[in-house]
N, C-alpha and C positions, 0 to 999 in steps of 0.2 A: 562153806566158810567164806565170809566176806573179809578180805584183807584190806587193811588201810595202808596206803603209801602216800607220800606227798603229792599234792595235786599238780605240782610243777613238772612232774614226770610225764613225758610224751612217749607213748609206746608205738613203735613201728613193727608190725609183724612181718616176718619173712619165713619162707619154708625151711630155711637153714641159714645159720650164720655164715656158712661158706659163700653165700650170695653177697655178703657185706664186703664191699670193695673199699679201697682207700679213698676213692673219690666221694663215696657216701659219707664217710667219717668227716672228711674235710668240709663237705658241703653243709653238714649239720652245724659245724662251728661257724661257717660263713653265714649261715641262715640265722644265727643268733643264739645257738646253744652255748651255755656256759660250761657244760660238761656232757660227756656221752659215755654210756656204758653198753656193752654188748653182752647179752645173756645167752649163752649157748648150752648145748647138751654137755653132759659130763664127758670128759676125755675118754675115748675108747668106746663111747656109746652113741656116737653120731648116727642118726638114721640114714644120712647120706655118706657114710663111711668116714671121711676125714674133713668135712666142711668146717667143723669147729677148730681143727688144727690150723687150717688155712686162715680162718678169721683171727686166731690168736697171733699168727705171724704178722698179719696186716696191722693189727692193733699195736703190736710191738714196734713195727716199722714207723708208724705215725708217731708213737711216743718218742722214739729216737729223733725223728724229724722235729718234733716240738722242742726238744732240748736244744737242738742245733739252732732253732729260730728264737730261742729265749722264752718260750712259752712253758707253762707248767705241765709236765707230762701226767700229773695227777688228775688232769681234766678228762682223761680218757682211760677206760679200764675194760677188761674182759673178765667175765665171771662164768664159771661152768656150774650148772645146776640142773637137776632133774625137773621135769614139768610138774612133778608132785611136790616140789619144795616151794610152795607159795609163800610160807612165812619167811623163808630165806630170801626170796625175791623182794619181799616188802622191806626186809632189813637192809638189803643192798641198796634199794631205792632211797631209803632214809639215810644211809651212810653217804651215798653220793651227793644227796641234797645238802647234808651238813658240810661235806667237803667244799661244795661250791660256796656256801655262806662264808667259810673261812678264807677261800681263795679270792672271793669277790667276782664281779662280772668278768667275762672273758676279755683279754686285751684286744681281741678282734673287734669287739663292740666299744669303740673309742669313747663315745659320749657317756655310756653307762659306766665304763671303767673310770673315767675322769671324775664323774660325780661321786662314785664310791670312794675313790682315793681322797677326795676333798673332805669327806666326812670322817675319815680315819683319824684317830688321835695322833698327834705329832709326837715323834720320839724326841725326848729331851737329850740334848748333848751334855755329857757330863763326864 
């Protein structure tokens, strides 16, 4: 089965989401990502015992830090799914892409953000 997901999605494979560190998440945004999602094993079914639990805690920590920094925490998400759930992965990829289109470019990318904001309809005062 060939699944279609948005071409904007860049996939980085790791043996376990437990290997995803906070620095990896932050570097993804620093490198130009407008959003990041981590797709890990179902809770309780991690091949490396609790790697997905550690990843979920790290993602939650970065989301809290985003709030403190004034960034949208919706730009980062953790999803748990089985490797046999390809259609669910494609749906998640589509959902995250749609989320980014609504949020616009990451505030970390100042030039792209400024250009996007300039194109947005002006709210009328009334």
